[in-house]
N, C-alpha and C positions, 0 to 999 in steps of 0.2 A: 504494500500500500504506500502511496506516495505521501500522504499527510498523516501525522500522528493522530490517533483517536483517543480521546480521554476515556478512562475506564470508570465504571461505576464506583462512586464513593471516593474518587480521586481528586475532586475539586473542593475548594473551600466552602462552597455553598451546599455540598452534599448531593449535588446533581451530577448525572453522568455527562451533562453538557456544560461547556464553559459559560461563564456569565453569571448573572444573578440567579438566585433560587427561583425555579419556575413557579408560576401561579396557576390557578385553575382556569386560566384563559383558554377556551377551546381552540381559538385560532393559533395561539402559540403552540399548544400541544400538537395540533394537527401539523403545523409547520415543522416542528422539531422531528416528529415521527416521519413525515414525508421526506425530510432532508436525509435522515438516517437510512430509510428504506431505498431512497434514490441512489444511494452509494453502493448498494448490493452488487450490481452488475459491474461496477468499477473495481471490485476487489480482484487483485492479481496475485499470483504466487508461482513459485517454480514447480509446484506439484498440487494435485487435487486437495491434499490435506491442508495445505496453507490457505487455499481459497476457501475451503469449508470453515476453517478456523476464523478467517477474517470475516466471513459472512455471519458466523455464529456470534462473533463479538458485536457486530452492528445490530443484530437482532436482539441481543441481550441489552444493548443500550436503549433500543426502542422500547423494550419491555420495561426498563427502569423509568423511562419518561412516563409511560402509561401508569405504572405503579405509583409513581410520585403524584400524578394527577388524581388518581383515586384516593390517595392518602389526603391530599389537599381538600377534596370534596368531602371526605369523611370528617374533617376538622371543622367544616362550615356549619 
């Protein structure tokens, strides 16, 4: 992969994405998930295992965004 991907729990905001802690804003959630899923076909590697690993990582990040959104909704 050409650009580093933040890992879940690796940012100061506790979010898998850089920047401020996500809110329950549906447009931002949709945008974040779309951006992550849009990168799935761009994952490259020297073998199938690397590609699968890279795609898995992106899917885990999208899952984290959705989980955080649900947690935010539960707090409201």
